[in-house]
N, C-alpha and C positions, 0 to 999 in steps of 0.2 A: 501492499497498502503507499500512498506517498506519502509526506512529511507537512503537513502545511506549521502556517503559519498564520495565523487569522486575526485581522483587524475588526473592531466592536461594528462595526456596518454593517455587516454581512448576520451578525447572530443579531442583534438588535431586532431586520428589516422582516431576517424570518421568522425571529418571535411572535413578530404582529403581526403577520401573515398566518400562524399557528402551523410552522413549518421548520420550527425551527434541527427536526430531528432529520433529515436532507440532510443536514450537514456533515452529521456521520458517519456516508458513505461514498464521500471524498478523502477520507484520506483515514490519518493521523492527524490532528487535530490538539493546536496545541498555541496556549491565549499570555500573549504577557501581562506580567501583574497588573501591570497599567492598565493594560485594555480593561481587563478584567475586570478590575472597576471602575470605567468607563462604562463598561457593560451593567452592573446591578447598578450604578444607578440613574440608569437610563432608563430600565425594565425592572419588576420582583416579582421573580420564579416563583411561582406557588407551589415549586415540589423542589426538592433536593438538586440541587448543580449536575448537571451529566456529566456522567461517567467518562463516558467520551472524547467528552473538551480537558484539556488535562493544562491548568493551567500550570506558568512556570513561571522564575525567577530571572532576571535576565543576572548575569554574574557579573566582576566590574569589570573587566575586559569587554563584554559586548555590553556593558552602559558606557563603554567610552564611545565605541566603533556607532553606537543610536548617539552619542553629543556630534560624532568627524558627521556622519548624513545630514545632521540637523544644521549640522556649519555650513554645510557644504550645499542647502536647499534641495538635498531628492529626501529630505522625511522632515515631516511639520506633524506634530503631537494634537491632536484631534479636537482638542479647543479652540486649534489659530487655523484650522482648514477650512477655505470658503465652501461654503454652502451654497451648492446648484440648483 
């Protein structure tokens, strides 16, 4: 199966459409802890967090890589993204 690191948008919108389980068919899903917090602030799961959607914390070197992407303009935290 594919390894997928997911952003908050697909999770939030599939949940709103009552189709969140569709994501479980796409591969092994990982959600950075910061994105997990964003999802929790946006939706309130009535059930326990899905076991197939694994929350991970970034290691120190990964956090510094994130900062490099942000500085280069290739990554923008969700709160700073434009709404289309």
